[in-house]
SEPADREN-332555 format. One record per residue: residue in three letters; z, x, y of N, C-alpha, C, O in turn; residue number from 1. Coordinates in steps of 0.1 Angstrom, whole numbers, plus 2048, in hexadecimal, padded with zeros to 3 digits. Each point is the difference from the previous one (the first is absolute). Example, Ala and Ser with C-alpha at 12.3 -4.5 7.8 and 13.67 -1.06 7.14 Angstrom:
# residues 2
+-----+-----+-----+-----+-----+-----+-----+-----+-----+-----+-----+-----+-----+-----+
! res !  nw !  nu !  nv ! caw ! cau ! cav !  cw !  cu !  cv !  ow !  ou !  ov !   n !
+-----+-----+-----+-----+-----+-----+-----+-----+-----+-----+-----+-----+-----+-----+
! ALA ! 84E ! 884 ! 7C7 ! 800 ! 7F7 ! 80C ! 800 ! 809 ! 80C ! 807 ! 80A ! 800 !   1 !
! SER ! 7F2 ! 7F2 ! 80B ! 800 ! 809 ! 80B ! 808 ! 7F8 ! 80B ! 801 ! 805 ! 80B !   2 !
+-----+-----+-----+-----+-----+-----+-----+-----+-----+-----+-----+-----+-----+-----+
//
This chain:
# residues 148
+-----+-----+-----+-----+-----+-----+-----+-----+-----+-----+-----+-----+-----+-----+
! res !  nw !  nu !  nv ! caw ! cau ! cav !  cw !  cu !  cv !  ow !  ou !  ov !   n !
+-----+-----+-----+-----+-----+-----+-----+-----+-----+-----+-----+-----+-----+-----+
! MET ! 4A6 ! F20 ! A59 ! 80D ! 802 ! 804 ! 801 ! 80C ! 80A ! 806 ! 7FF ! 80A !   1 !
! THR ! 7F2 ! 80B ! 7F3 ! 800 ! 80C ! 809 ! 7FA ! 7FC ! 80E ! 804 ! 804 ! 80A !   2 !
! LYS ! 7F1 ! 7F4 ! 7F6 ! 7FA ! 7FB ! 80C ! 80A ! 7F8 ! 808 ! 800 ! 801 ! 80C !   3 !
! THR ! 807 ! 7F6 ! 7ED ! 80A ! 7F8 ! 807 ! 80B ! 808 ! 806 ! 804 ! 7FE ! 80C !   4 !
! LEU ! 801 ! 80C ! 7ED ! 80A ! 809 ! 805 ! 7FB ! 808 ! 80B ! 807 ! 802 ! 80A !   5 !
! SER ! 7ED ! 803 ! 7F6 ! 7FA ! 808 ! 80B ! 7FF ! 7F7 ! 80C ! 803 ! 804 ! 80B !   6 !
! SER ! 7F8 ! 7EF ! 7F3 ! 7FF ! 7F7 ! 80C ! 80E ! 7FE ! 806 ! 801 ! 7FF ! 80C !   7 !
! PHE ! 809 ! 7FF ! 7EC ! 80E ! 7FE ! 805 ! 805 ! 80C ! 808 ! 806 ! 7FE ! 80A !   8 !
! ILE ! 7F7 ! 80E ! 7F1 ! 804 ! 80C ! 807 ! 7F9 ! 801 ! 80D ! 807 ! 804 ! 80A !   9 !
! VAL ! 7ED ! 7F9 ! 7F7 ! 7F8 ! 801 ! 80C ! 806 ! 7F5 ! 80A ! 802 ! 803 ! 80C !  10 !
! MET ! 801 ! 7F1 ! 7EF ! 805 ! 7F6 ! 809 ! 80E ! 804 ! 805 ! 803 ! 7FE ! 80C !  11 !
! LEU ! 805 ! 808 ! 7EB ! 80D ! 804 ! 804 ! 7FF ! 80B ! 80B ! 808 ! 800 ! 80A !  12 !
! GLY ! 7EF ! 809 ! 7F4 ! 7FE ! 80B ! 80A ! 7FC ! 7FA ! 80D ! 804 ! 805 ! 80B !  13 !
! LEU ! 7F3 ! 7F1 ! 7F5 ! 7FC ! 7FA ! 80D ! 80B ! 7F9 ! 807 ! 801 ! 800 ! 80C !  14 !
! ALA ! 808 ! 7F9 ! 7EC ! 80B ! 7FA ! 806 ! 80A ! 80A ! 806 ! 804 ! 7FD ! 80C !  15 !
! PHE ! 7FE ! 80E ! 7EE ! 809 ! 80A ! 806 ! 7F9 ! 806 ! 80C ! 807 ! 803 ! 80A !  16 !
! SER ! 7EC ! 7FF ! 7F6 ! 7F9 ! 806 ! 80C ! 801 ! 7F6 ! 80B ! 802 ! 805 ! 80C !  17 !
! PHE ! 7FC ! 7EE ! 7F2 ! 801 ! 7F6 ! 80A ! 80E ! 800 ! 807 ! 802 ! 800 ! 80C !  18 !
! THR ! 809 ! 801 ! 7EB ! 80D ! 800 ! 805 ! 803 ! 80D ! 808 ! 806 ! 7FF ! 80B !  19 !
! ALA ! 7F5 ! 80C ! 7F1 ! 801 ! 80C ! 807 ! 7F9 ! 800 ! 80D ! 805 ! 805 ! 80A !  20 !
! MET ! 7EF ! 7F5 ! 7F7 ! 7F9 ! 7FE ! 80C ! 808 ! 7F8 ! 80A ! 800 ! 803 ! 80C !  21 !
! GLN ! 806 ! 7F2 ! 7EF ! 807 ! 7F7 ! 809 ! 80C ! 808 ! 806 ! 803 ! 7FE ! 80C !  22 !
! ALA ! 804 ! 80A ! 7EC ! 80B ! 807 ! 805 ! 7FC ! 80B ! 80A ! 809 ! 805 ! 807 !  23 !
! GLN ! 7EB ! 7FF ! 7F9 ! 7FB ! 80A ! 809 ! 7FE ! 7FB ! 80E ! 7FF ! 807 ! 80A !  24 !
! SER ! 801 ! 7EC ! 7F8 ! 7FF ! 7F9 ! 80D ! 80D ! 800 ! 806 ! 80A ! 7FD ! 7F9 !  25 !
! SER ! 7F7 ! 805 ! 814 ! 80D ! 7FF ! 807 ! 805 ! 7F2 ! 800 ! 7F8 ! 7F7 ! 7FE !  26 !
! VAL ! 814 ! 807 ! 806 ! 806 ! 7F3 ! 801 ! 7F8 ! 7F8 ! 80B ! 7FE ! 7F4 ! 7FF !  27 !
! PHE ! 7FE ! 813 ! 80C ! 7F9 ! 7FA ! 80A ! 7F2 ! 7FB ! 7FB ! 7FC ! 7F5 ! 803 !  28 !
! ALA ! 7FD ! 814 ! 7F5 ! 7F3 ! 7FC ! 7FA ! 802 ! 7F4 ! 7F7 ! 7F7 ! 7F7 ! 7FF !  29 !
! ARG ! 814 ! 808 ! 7FA ! 803 ! 7F4 ! 7F7 ! 801 ! 7F4 ! 808 ! 7FC ! 7F5 ! 7FC !  30 !
! ILE ! 80B ! 80C ! 810 ! 802 ! 7F4 ! 809 ! 7F2 ! 7FC ! 805 ! 7FD ! 7F5 ! 801 !  31 !
! ALA ! 7FC ! 815 ! 804 ! 7F3 ! 7FE ! 806 ! 7F6 ! 7F9 ! 7F6 ! 7F7 ! 7F9 ! 804 !  32 !
! ALA ! 80A ! 80A ! 7F0 ! 7F7 ! 7FB ! 7F5 ! 804 ! 7F1 ! 7FC ! 7F8 ! 7FA ! 7F9 !  33 !
! ASP ! 813 ! 801 ! 80C ! 805 ! 7F3 ! 7FB ! 7FE ! 7F6 ! 80C ! 806 ! 801 ! 80A !  34 !
! PRO ! 7F0 ! 7F6 ! 7F4 ! 7FE ! 7F6 ! 80B ! 80C ! 7F8 ! 804 ! 800 ! 7FA ! 80B !  35 !
! ASP ! 809 ! 804 ! 7EB ! 80C ! 7F8 ! 804 ! 80A ! 807 ! 809 ! 80A ! 7FA ! 804 !  36 !
! LEU ! 7F3 ! 813 ! 7FE ! 80A ! 808 ! 809 ! 7F9 ! 805 ! 80C ! 805 ! 80A ! 807 !  37 !
! GLN ! 7F0 ! 7F0 ! 7FD ! 7F8 ! 804 ! 80C ! 809 ! 800 ! 80D ! 7FF ! 809 ! 808 !  38 !
! GLU ! 809 ! 7ED ! 7FA ! 808 ! 7FF ! 80C ! 80A ! 80C ! 801 ! 802 ! 806 ! 80A !  39 !
! PHE ! 804 ! 7FD ! 7EA ! 80A ! 80B ! 800 ! 7F8 ! 80E ! 802 ! 805 ! 808 ! 807 !  40 !
! GLU ! 7EF ! 7F9 ! 7F3 ! 7F8 ! 80C ! 802 ! 7FD ! 802 ! 80F ! 802 ! 80B ! 806 !  41 !
! GLU ! 7FA ! 7EA ! 801 ! 7FD ! 801 ! 80E ! 80D ! 804 ! 808 ! 7FF ! 807 ! 80A !  42 !
! ALA ! 80C ! 7F4 ! 7F2 ! 80D ! 803 ! 807 ! 803 ! 80F ! 7FE ! 804 ! 807 ! 80A !  43 !
! ILE ! 7F9 ! 7FE ! 7EA ! 803 ! 80F ! 7FE ! 7F7 ! 808 ! 809 ! 804 ! 80A ! 806 !  44 !
! ILE ! 7EF ! 7F2 ! 7FB ! 7F7 ! 807 ! 809 ! 804 ! 7FF ! 80F ! 801 ! 80A ! 807 !  45 !
! GLU ! 803 ! 7EA ! 7FD ! 804 ! 7FE ! 80E ! 80D ! 808 ! 803 ! 802 ! 804 ! 80C !  46 !
! ALA ! 806 ! 7FE ! 7EA ! 80D ! 807 ! 802 ! 7FE ! 80F ! 7FF ! 80A ! 807 ! 802 !  47 !
! GLY ! 7EA ! 7FD ! 7FC ! 7FD ! 80F ! 7FF ! 806 ! 806 ! 7F3 ! 803 ! 80C ! 800 !  48 !
! LEU ! 7FE ! 7EC ! 7F5 ! 806 ! 806 ! 7F4 ! 7F6 ! 802 ! 7F5 ! 804 ! 803 ! 7F5 !  49 !
! GLN ! 7F0 ! 7FB ! 80D ! 7F5 ! 801 ! 7F6 ! 801 ! 80E ! 7FA ! 7FF ! 801 ! 7F3 !  50 !
! SER ! 801 ! 809 ! 815 ! 800 ! 80E ! 7FA ! 80D ! 803 ! 7F9 ! 800 ! 807 ! 7F6 !  51 !
! THR ! 80B ! 7F3 ! 80E ! 80D ! 802 ! 7F9 ! 7FF ! 7FB ! 7F2 ! 804 ! 807 ! 7F7 !  52 !
! PHE ! 7F7 ! 7ED ! 807 ! 7FF ! 7FA ! 7F3 ! 7F4 ! 804 ! 7F8 ! 7FD ! 7FB ! 7F5 !  53 !
! SER ! 7FB ! 80E ! 811 ! 7F4 ! 805 ! 7F9 ! 801 ! 80E ! 7FB ! 7F8 ! 805 ! 7F8 !  54 !
! THR ! 813 ! 801 ! 80C ! 802 ! 80E ! 7FC ! 80C ! 802 ! 7F7 ! 806 ! 7F7 ! 7FB !  55 !
! ASN ! 7FD ! 816 ! 802 ! 80B ! 803 ! 7F7 ! 80D ! 7FA ! 805 ! 802 ! 7FD ! 80C !  56 !
! GLY ! 807 ! 801 ! 7EB ! 80D ! 7FA ! 802 ! 803 ! 7F7 ! 7F4 ! 7F8 ! 7FF ! 7F6 !  57 !
! ALA ! 812 ! 7FA ! 80B ! 804 ! 7F6 ! 7F6 ! 805 ! 7F4 ! 807 ! 80A ! 800 ! 807 !  58 !
! TYR ! 7EF ! 7F5 ! 7F8 ! 803 ! 7F4 ! 807 ! 800 ! 7F4 ! 7F7 ! 7F8 ! 7FF ! 7F6 !  59 !
! THR ! 811 ! 7F8 ! 80D ! 800 ! 7F3 ! 7F9 ! 7FE ! 7F6 ! 80C ! 807 ! 7FF ! 809 !  60 !
! ILE ! 7EE ! 7F9 ! 7F5 ! 7FD ! 7F6 ! 80A ! 801 ! 7F2 ! 7FA ! 7FA ! 7FD ! 7F6 !  61 !
! PHE ! 80D ! 7FA ! 811 ! 801 ! 7F2 ! 7FD ! 7F7 ! 7F9 ! 809 ! 804 ! 7FC ! 80B !  62 !
! ALA ! 7F0 ! 801 ! 7F1 ! 7F6 ! 7FA ! 809 ! 7FF ! 7F1 ! 7FE ! 7FE ! 7FB ! 7F5 !  63 !
! PRO ! 803 ! 7FE ! 816 ! 7FF ! 7F1 ! 800 ! 7F1 ! 7FD ! 800 ! 7F7 ! 807 ! 806 !  64 !
! THR ! 805 ! 7ED ! 7F4 ! 7F2 ! 7FC ! 800 ! 7FC ! 7FA ! 80D ! 809 ! 7FD ! 809 !  65 !
! ASN ! 7EA ! 802 ! 7F9 ! 7FB ! 7FA ! 80D ! 806 ! 7F3 ! 804 ! 802 ! 7FE ! 80C !  66 !
! ASP ! 800 ! 7F9 ! 7EB ! 805 ! 7F3 ! 803 ! 80E ! 7FF ! 805 ! 805 ! 7F6 ! 805 !  67 !
! VAL ! 803 ! 815 ! 7FA ! 80E ! 800 ! 804 ! 803 ! 80B ! 80B ! 80B ! 801 ! 805 !  68 !
! PHE ! 7EB ! 808 ! 7FE ! 802 ! 80B ! 809 ! 7F8 ! 7FD ! 80D ! 7F4 ! 7FE ! 7FF !  69 !
! ASN ! 813 ! 802 ! 80C ! 7FA ! 7FE ! 80D ! 807 ! 808 ! 80A ! 80C ! 7FF ! 802 !  70 !
! ILE ! 7EC ! 809 ! 806 ! 805 ! 808 ! 80B ! 7FC ! 7F8 ! 80D ! 7F4 ! 7FE ! 802 !  71 !
! PRO ! 815 ! 7FF ! 806 ! 7FC ! 7F9 ! 80D ! 7F7 ! 809 ! 808 ! 802 ! 80D ! 800 !  72 !
! GLY ! 7F4 ! 7ED ! 806 ! 7F6 ! 808 ! 808 ! 806 ! 808 ! 80C ! 7FA ! 809 ! 804 !  73 !
! SER ! 812 ! 7F3 ! 800 ! 806 ! 806 ! 80B ! 807 ! 80D ! 7FC ! 805 ! 807 ! 809 !  74 !
! PHE ! 7FD ! 7FC ! 7EB ! 807 ! 80C ! 7FB ! 7F8 ! 80D ! 804 ! 7F4 ! 800 ! 7FF !  75 !
! ASN ! 814 ! 80A ! 805 ! 7FA ! 80D ! 803 ! 801 ! 808 ! 7F3 ! 805 ! 7FC ! 7F6 !  76 !
! GLU ! 7F5 ! 811 ! 80B ! 800 ! 808 ! 7F4 ! 80E ! 803 ! 7FB ! 802 ! 800 ! 7F3 !  77 !
! ALA ! 808 ! 803 ! 815 ! 80D ! 802 ! 7FC ! 806 ! 7F4 ! 7F9 ! 807 ! 802 ! 7F6 !  78 !
! GLN ! 7F7 ! 7F2 ! 80F ! 805 ! 7F4 ! 7F9 ! 7FA ! 7FE ! 7F3 ! 806 ! 7FC ! 7F6 !  79 !
! ILE ! 7ED ! 806 ! 809 ! 7F8 ! 7FF ! 7F3 ! 805 ! 80A ! 7F6 ! 802 ! 7FD ! 7F4 !  80 !
! ARG ! 800 ! 80F ! 811 ! 806 ! 80B ! 7F7 ! 80D ! 7FC ! 7FA ! 803 ! 802 ! 7F5 !  81 !
! GLU ! 806 ! 7F8 ! 814 ! 80D ! 7FC ! 7FB ! 7FF ! 7F5 ! 7F5 ! 807 ! 801 ! 7F6 !  82 !
! VAL ! 7EF ! 7F6 ! 80C ! 7FE ! 7F5 ! 7F6 ! 7FB ! 806 ! 7F3 ! 805 ! 7FD ! 7F5 !  83 !
! VAL ! 7F1 ! 80C ! 80B ! 7FB ! 807 ! 7F5 ! 80A ! 808 ! 7F8 ! 802 ! 7FF ! 7F4 !  84 !
! LEU ! 806 ! 809 ! 814 ! 809 ! 809 ! 7F9 ! 80C ! 7F9 ! 7FA ! 807 ! 806 ! 7F7 !  85 !
! ARG ! 7FC ! 7ED ! 80C ! 80A ! 7F9 ! 7F9 ! 7FC ! 7FC ! 7F2 ! 808 ! 7FB ! 7F9 !  86 !
! HIS ! 7EB ! 807 ! 804 ! 7FB ! 7FD ! 7F3 ! 7FE ! 80D ! 7F8 ! 7FB ! 7FF ! 7F5 !  87 !
! CYS ! 809 ! 80C ! 810 ! 7FD ! 80D ! 7FA ! 80C ! 809 ! 7FD ! 809 ! 800 ! 809 !  88 !
! VAL ! 7F8 ! 806 ! 7EC ! 80B ! 808 ! 7FC ! 7FB ! 80E ! 7FC ! 7F6 ! 801 ! 7F9 !  89 !
! ALA ! 811 ! 809 ! 80B ! 7FC ! 80E ! 7FB ! 805 ! 801 ! 7F2 ! 80C ! 7FD ! 7FD !  90 !
! GLY ! 7EC ! 808 ! 7FA ! 803 ! 801 ! 7F2 ! 7F7 ! 7F7 ! 7F8 ! 7F9 ! 7F8 ! 805 !  91 !
! PHE ! 808 ! 80B ! 7EE ! 7F7 ! 7F9 ! 7F6 ! 809 ! 7F7 ! 7F7 ! 807 ! 805 ! 7F8 !  92 !
! TYR ! 7F8 ! 7EE ! 80B ! 809 ! 7F6 ! 7F8 ! 7F7 ! 7F6 ! 7F9 ! 7FB ! 7F7 ! 806 !  93 !
! ARG ! 803 ! 80C ! 7ED ! 7F9 ! 7F6 ! 7F8 ! 80B ! 7F5 ! 7FC ! 80C ! 802 ! 803 !  94 !
! VAL ! 7EF ! 7F3 ! 7F7 ! 809 ! 7F5 ! 7FD ! 80B ! 804 ! 7F7 ! 80C ! 7FC ! 802 !  95 !
! PHE ! 7F1 ! 80D ! 7F4 ! 80B ! 804 ! 7F7 ! 80A ! 809 ! 807 ! 80B ! 803 ! 7FA !  96 !
! ASP ! 7F3 ! 802 ! 812 ! 809 ! 808 ! 808 ! 80A ! 7F7 ! 808 ! 80A ! 805 ! 805 !  97 !
! LEU ! 7F2 ! 7EE ! 7FD ! 808 ! 7F7 ! 808 ! 80B ! 7FA ! 7F8 ! 7FE ! 7FB ! 7F5 !  98 !
! VAL ! 80E ! 805 ! 811 ! 80C ! 7FA ! 7F9 ! 806 ! 7F5 ! 809 ! 800 ! 802 ! 80C !  99 !
! ASP ! 804 ! 7F4 ! 7EE ! 806 ! 7F5 ! 807 ! 80C ! 805 ! 809 ! 809 ! 807 ! 7FC ! 100 !
! GLY ! 7F6 ! 7F6 ! 811 ! 80A ! 804 ! 80A ! 7FD ! 80D ! 806 ! 807 ! 804 ! 80A ! 101 !
! PHE ! 7EF ! 803 ! 7F2 ! 7FC ! 80D ! 805 ! 7FB ! 7FE ! 80F ! 7F9 ! 7F6 ! 803 ! 102 !
! ALA ! 80B ! 813 ! 806 ! 7FB ! 800 ! 80D ! 7F6 ! 80B ! 803 ! 802 ! 80B ! 7FD ! 103 !
! LEU ! 7F3 ! 7F1 ! 809 ! 7F5 ! 809 ! 804 ! 800 ! 802 ! 80F ! 801 ! 7F6 ! 807 ! 104 !
! ASN ! 7FE ! 816 ! 7FE ! 800 ! 803 ! 80E ! 7F2 ! 801 ! 804 ! 7F8 ! 809 ! 7FC ! 105 !
! THR ! 803 ! 7EE ! 80D ! 7F2 ! 801 ! 805 ! 7FE ! 80C ! 809 ! 809 ! 807 ! 804 ! 106 !
! MET ! 7EA ! 7FB ! 7FF ! 7FC ! 80B ! 808 ! 804 ! 7FE ! 80F ! 7FF ! 80A ! 808 ! 107 !
! ASN ! 806 ! 7EA ! 7FB ! 806 ! 7FF ! 80E ! 80F ! 7FC ! 7FF ! 805 ! 7F9 ! 808 ! 108 !
! GLN ! 801 ! 80C ! 7ED ! 80F ! 800 ! 7FE ! 806 ! 7F2 ! 7FF ! 80B ! 7FD ! 804 ! 109 !
! ARG ! 7ED ! 7FA ! 7F6 ! 806 ! 7F3 ! 7FD ! 803 ! 800 ! 7F1 ! 7F9 ! 807 ! 7F8 ! 110 !
! MET ! 810 ! 7F1 ! 804 ! 804 ! 7FF ! 7F2 ! 7F9 ! 7F4 ! 7F9 ! 801 ! 7F5 ! 806 ! 111 !
! LEU ! 7F9 ! 80D ! 7EF ! 7FB ! 7F5 ! 7F8 ! 807 ! 7FF ! 7F3 ! 801 ! 80A ! 7F9 ! 112 !
! THR ! 804 ! 7EB ! 804 ! 808 ! 7FE ! 7F3 ! 7F7 ! 7FA ! 7F5 ! 7F8 ! 7F7 ! 802 ! 113 !
! VAL ! 80A ! 80F ! 7F2 ! 7F8 ! 7FB ! 7F5 ! 808 ! 7F6 ! 7F8 ! 80C ! 802 ! 7FE ! 114 !
! ASP ! 7EE ! 7F3 ! 7FF ! 806 ! 7F5 ! 7F9 ! 7F7 ! 7FD ! 7F4 ! 7F5 ! 7FD ! 801 ! 115 !
! ILE ! 811 ! 804 ! 7F3 ! 7F8 ! 7FE ! 7F4 ! 807 ! 7F4 ! 7F8 ! 80C ! 801 ! 7FD ! 116 !
! ASN ! 7ED ! 7F4 ! 801 ! 806 ! 7F5 ! 7F9 ! 7F5 ! 7F9 ! 7F7 ! 7F5 ! 806 ! 7FF ! 117 !
! GLY ! 80E ! 7EF ! 7FC ! 7F7 ! 7F9 ! 7F7 ! 7F3 ! 7FC ! 807 ! 7F6 ! 7FC ! 7F9 ! 118 !
! ASN ! 809 ! 803 ! 814 ! 7F4 ! 7FC ! 807 ! 7F8 ! 80C ! 804 ! 7F5 ! 7FE ! 806 ! 119 !
! GLY ! 80F ! 80E ! 7F8 ! 7F8 ! 80C ! 803 ! 808 ! 80B ! 807 ! 80C ! 801 ! 800 ! 120 !
! ILE ! 7EC ! 808 ! 806 ! 806 ! 80B ! 808 ! 7FE ! 7FC ! 80F ! 7F5 ! 7FD ! 804 ! 121 !
! PHE ! 815 ! 805 ! 804 ! 800 ! 7FC ! 80E ! 804 ! 80C ! 808 ! 80A ! 807 ! 7FD ! 122 !
! ILE ! 7EF ! 7FC ! 80E ! 803 ! 80B ! 809 ! 804 ! 7F9 ! 80D ! 7F7 ! 7FA ! 807 ! 123 !
! ALA ! 815 ! 807 ! 7FD ! 805 ! 7FA ! 80D ! 7FD ! 7F1 ! 800 ! 7FC ! 7FA ! 80A ! 124 !
! GLY ! 805 ! 800 ! 7EA ! 7FD ! 7F1 ! 7FF ! 7F2 ! 7FD ! 7FE ! 7FD ! 7F4 ! 7FE ! 125 !
! ASN ! 7FA ! 815 ! 801 ! 7F1 ! 7FE ! 7FF ! 7FC ! 803 ! 7F2 ! 802 ! 80C ! 7FB ! 126 !
! ARG ! 7F8 ! 7EB ! 7FE ! 7FC ! 802 ! 7F2 ! 7F4 ! 809 ! 7FE ! 7F6 ! 800 ! 807 ! 127 !
! VAL ! 80C ! 80A ! 7F0 ! 7F5 ! 809 ! 7FC ! 7F6 ! 7F8 ! 7F7 ! 804 ! 7FC ! 7F5 ! 128 !
! SER ! 7F0 ! 801 ! 810 ! 7F6 ! 7F8 ! 7F8 ! 7F7 ! 809 ! 7F8 ! 7FB ! 7FC ! 7F5 ! 129 !
! ARG ! 802 ! 810 ! 810 ! 7F8 ! 80A ! 7F8 ! 806 ! 80E ! 801 ! 7FF ! 806 ! 80B ! 130 !
! PRO ! 808 ! 7FE ! 7EB ! 807 ! 80D ! 801 ! 7F7 ! 80C ! 7FB ! 7F6 ! 7FE ! 7FA ! 131 !
! ASP ! 80F ! 80E ! 809 ! 7FB ! 80C ! 7FB ! 7F1 ! 803 ! 801 ! 7FA ! 802 ! 7F6 ! 132 !
! ILE ! 801 ! 7FD ! 816 ! 7F2 ! 803 ! 802 ! 801 ! 80F ! 804 ! 804 ! 803 ! 80B ! 133 !
! LEU ! 7F7 ! 806 ! 7EC ! 803 ! 80E ! 802 ! 7F5 ! 806 ! 809 ! 7F4 ! 7FD ! 7FF ! 134 !
! GLY ! 810 ! 80D ! 80A ! 7F8 ! 808 ! 808 ! 803 ! 80E ! 7FE ! 80B ! 803 ! 7FA ! 135 !
! SER ! 7ED ! 806 ! 80B ! 803 ! 80E ! 7FE ! 80C ! 805 ! 807 ! 806 ! 80A ! 7FC ! 136 !
! ASN ! 7FE ! 7EF ! 80F ! 80C ! 804 ! 807 ! 80A ! 7F5 ! 801 ! 808 ! 800 ! 809 ! 137 !
! GLY ! 7F9 ! 7F7 ! 7ED ! 80A ! 7F6 ! 800 ! 7FD ! 7F4 ! 7F8 ! 7F6 ! 800 ! 7F8 ! 138 !
! VAL ! 811 ! 7F6 ! 80B ! 7FF ! 7F3 ! 7F8 ! 800 ! 7F4 ! 80A ! 807 ! 801 ! 80A ! 139 !
! LEU ! 7F1 ! 7F5 ! 7F3 ! 7FF ! 7F5 ! 808 ! 805 ! 7F4 ! 7F8 ! 7FD ! 7FE ! 7F4 ! 140 !
! HIS ! 80B ! 7F9 ! 812 ! 805 ! 7F4 ! 7FB ! 7FC ! 7F5 ! 809 ! 803 ! 801 ! 80C ! 141 !
! VAL ! 7F6 ! 7F5 ! 7F0 ! 7FB ! 7F5 ! 808 ! 80B ! 7F5 ! 801 ! 806 ! 7FC ! 7F5 ! 142 !
! LEU ! 7FE ! 800 ! 817 ! 80A ! 7F5 ! 802 ! 7FA ! 7F3 ! 803 ! 7F5 ! 7FF ! 805 ! 143 !
! ASP ! 812 ! 7F6 ! 7F8 ! 7FB ! 7F3 ! 803 ! 805 ! 7FB ! 80E ! 7FD ! 7F5 ! 804 ! 144 !
! SER ! 80A ! 814 ! 803 ! 804 ! 7FD ! 80E ! 802 ! 80D ! 807 ! 801 ! 80B ! 7FA ! 145 !
! SER ! 801 ! 7F4 ! 813 ! 801 ! 80C ! 808 ! 80F ! 803 ! 803 ! 808 ! 7F7 ! 802 ! 146 !
! ILE ! 7FB ! 816 ! 7FE ! 80E ! 804 ! 803 ! 803 ! 7FE ! 80F ! 7FA ! 806 ! 808 ! 147 !
! GLY ! 810 ! 7F2 ! 7FB ! 803 ! 7FC ! 80E ! 80A ! 80A ! 806 ! 803 ! 7FE ! 80C ! 148 !
+-----+-----+-----+-----+-----+-----+-----+-----+-----+-----+-----+-----+-----+-----+
//
């Protein structure tokens, strides 16, 4: 029994350590580590926002997956920045902080409305497919479509 309890305590400690290590990574590092978000990562870099989302602050990022996110090749840095920032909110909003009808102001002053219903949580009509990916400076929610 003591050996089993000791093993459980060690496993529990490792789980907490892993969670703490994940939270020590910035939201940009969490995006960069996810192969499904490579297109969004590249857009953040092209927009000159990598250092913003890698340093102190509190950010909530609604990141679309590769299969739904596409930046036209003709876009310049300012246009790419505009597209990226419509997916980003200053502040830390986990799923339990979101309320049906709540409006979030993006970092480029657009309003995103939260809709919660039997089909899930939606941000400006886009379903949150993977919520609450924590970073040291914010939280990431993966969307199944891009905010237009």
